MIROVEX-435136 format. One record per residue (C-alpha): residue number from 1; x, y, z. Coordinates in steps of 0.25 Angstrom, whole numbers, padded with zeros to 4 digits. Layout:
N
roti num:NUM	X:X	Y:Y	Z:Z
...
// end
This chain:
112
roti num:1	X:-0018	Y:-0062	Z:0166
roti num:2	X:-0006	Y:-0067	Z:0160
roti num:3	X:0004	Y:-0056	Z:0156
roti num:4	X:0009	Y:-0064	Z:0145
roti num:5	X:-0005	Y:-0066	Z:0138
roti num:6	X:-0008	Y:-0056	Z:0127
roti num:7	X:-0023	Y:-0051	Z:0126
roti num:8	X:-0028	Y:-0051	Z:0112
roti num:9	X:-0041	Y:-0042	Z:0111
roti num:10	X:-0052	Y:-0049	Z:0104
roti num:11	X:-0059	Y:-0042	Z:0093
roti num:12	X:-0073	Y:-0041	Z:0091
roti num:13	X:-0079	Y:-0044	Z:0077
roti num:14	X:-0082	Y:-0028	Z:0075
roti num:15	X:-0067	Y:-0026	Z:0080
roti num:16	X:-0062	Y:-0035	Z:0070
roti num:17	X:-0071	Y:-0029	Z:0059
roti num:18	X:-0066	Y:-0015	Z:0063
roti num:19	X:-0052	Y:-0020	Z:0062
roti num:20	X:-0053	Y:-0026	Z:0049
roti num:21	X:-0060	Y:-0013	Z:0043
roti num:22	X:-0049	Y:-0005	Z:0049
roti num:23	X:-0038	Y:-0013	Z:0042
roti num:24	X:-0046	Y:-0013	Z:0029
roti num:25	X:-0047	Y:0002	Z:0030
roti num:26	X:-0032	Y:0003	Z:0033
roti num:27	X:-0028	Y:-0006	Z:0021
roti num:28	X:-0037	Y:0001	Z:0011
roti num:29	X:-0032	Y:0015	Z:0015
roti num:30	X:-0018	Y:0010	Z:0014
roti num:31	X:-0021	Y:0005	Z:0000
roti num:32	X:-0027	Y:0018	Z:-0003
roti num:33	X:-0016	Y:0026	Z:0002
roti num:34	X:-0006	Y:0018	Z:-0006
roti num:35	X:-0014	Y:0019	Z:-0019
roti num:36	X:-0015	Y:0035	Z:-0017
roti num:37	X:0000	Y:0035	Z:-0014
roti num:38	X:0003	Y:0028	Z:-0027
roti num:39	X:-0007	Y:0037	Z:-0035
roti num:40	X:-0001	Y:0049	Z:-0030
roti num:41	X:0013	Y:0044	Z:-0033
roti num:42	X:0009	Y:0041	Z:-0047
roti num:43	X:0003	Y:0055	Z:-0049
roti num:44	X:0015	Y:0062	Z:-0044
roti num:45	X:0024	Y:0053	Z:-0051
roti num:46	X:0031	Y:0048	Z:-0038
roti num:47	X:0037	Y:0034	Z:-0040
roti num:48	X:0037	Y:0025	Z:-0028
roti num:49	X:0050	Y:0020	Z:-0022
roti num:50	X:0047	Y:0006	Z:-0027
roti num:51	X:0048	Y:0011	Z:-0041
roti num:52	X:0059	Y:0021	Z:-0040
roti num:53	X:0069	Y:0013	Z:-0031
roti num:54	X:0072	Y:0002	Z:-0041
roti num:55	X:0074	Y:0012	Z:-0052
roti num:56	X:0084	Y:0020	Z:-0043
roti num:57	X:0091	Y:0007	Z:-0040
roti num:58	X:0092	Y:0005	Z:-0055
roti num:59	X:0097	Y:0019	Z:-0058
roti num:60	X:0108	Y:0017	Z:-0048
roti num:61	X:0113	Y:0004	Z:-0054
roti num:62	X:0114	Y:0011	Z:-0067
roti num:63	X:0121	Y:0023	Z:-0060
roti num:64	X:0130	Y:0012	Z:-0054
roti num:65	X:0133	Y:0006	Z:-0068
roti num:66	X:0136	Y:0021	Z:-0074
roti num:67	X:0145	Y:0023	Z:-0062
roti num:68	X:0153	Y:0011	Z:-0064
roti num:69	X:0155	Y:0015	Z:-0079
roti num:70	X:0162	Y:0028	Z:-0074
roti num:71	X:0173	Y:0020	Z:-0067
roti num:72	X:0181	Y:0024	Z:-0055
roti num:73	X:0174	Y:0038	Z:-0054
roti num:74	X:0161	Y:0031	Z:-0052
roti num:75	X:0165	Y:0023	Z:-0040
roti num:76	X:0159	Y:0031	Z:-0029
roti num:77	X:0146	Y:0033	Z:-0037
roti num:78	X:0145	Y:0018	Z:-0039
roti num:79	X:0148	Y:0016	Z:-0024
roti num:80	X:0137	Y:0025	Z:-0020
roti num:81	X:0127	Y:0019	Z:-0029
roti num:82	X:0130	Y:0005	Z:-0025
roti num:83	X:0129	Y:0009	Z:-0011
roti num:84	X:0115	Y:0015	Z:-0014
roti num:85	X:0111	Y:0002	Z:-0022
roti num:86	X:0115	Y:-0007	Z:-0011
roti num:87	X:0106	Y:0000	Z:-0001
roti num:88	X:0095	Y:0002	Z:-0011
roti num:89	X:0095	Y:-0013	Z:-0014
roti num:90	X:0096	Y:-0016	Z:0001
roti num:91	X:0084	Y:-0007	Z:0004
roti num:92	X:0075	Y:-0013	Z:-0007
roti num:93	X:0078	Y:-0027	Z:-0003
roti num:94	X:0075	Y:-0024	Z:0011
roti num:95	X:0062	Y:-0016	Z:0008
roti num:96	X:0068	Y:-0005	Z:0017
roti num:97	X:0059	Y:0007	Z:0012
roti num:98	X:0066	Y:0018	Z:0020
roti num:99	X:0080	Y:0013	Z:0015
roti num:100	X:0075	Y:0013	Z:0001
roti num:101	X:0070	Y:0027	Z:0001
roti num:102	X:0083	Y:0032	Z:0006
roti num:103	X:0091	Y:0024	Z:-0004
roti num:104	X:0081	Y:0029	Z:-0015
roti num:105	X:0084	Y:0043	Z:-0011
roti num:106	X:0099	Y:0040	Z:-0012
roti num:107	X:0098	Y:0033	Z:-0026
roti num:108	X:0090	Y:0045	Z:-0031
roti num:109	X:0102	Y:0054	Z:-0027
roti num:110	X:0112	Y:0046	Z:-0036
roti num:111	X:0114	Y:0053	Z:-0050
roti num:112	X:0116	Y:0045	Z:-0062
// end
């Protein structure tokens, strides 16, 4: 037998049906889990990151505008906010969920 050849197992019709059924069950259970999580979040009043992330970005942009009005005393405050907003935008653009969660926590810590 040639070592470079890949052996592909042939599925019987019964195996194919079983595989399709497993995939169907997996998809339906995943969808059911998503619906349950959404329902629980709504019942507990827990917003999703997708809802709250842009709100926090907007809030920080308002804080940034307020900090600039302070003048020289607000320079450090504005610098910190600008750095967080750059990382927040980058994480959102790249779809980097772990980075978005970390930056979201930082955004929540900034007081107005």
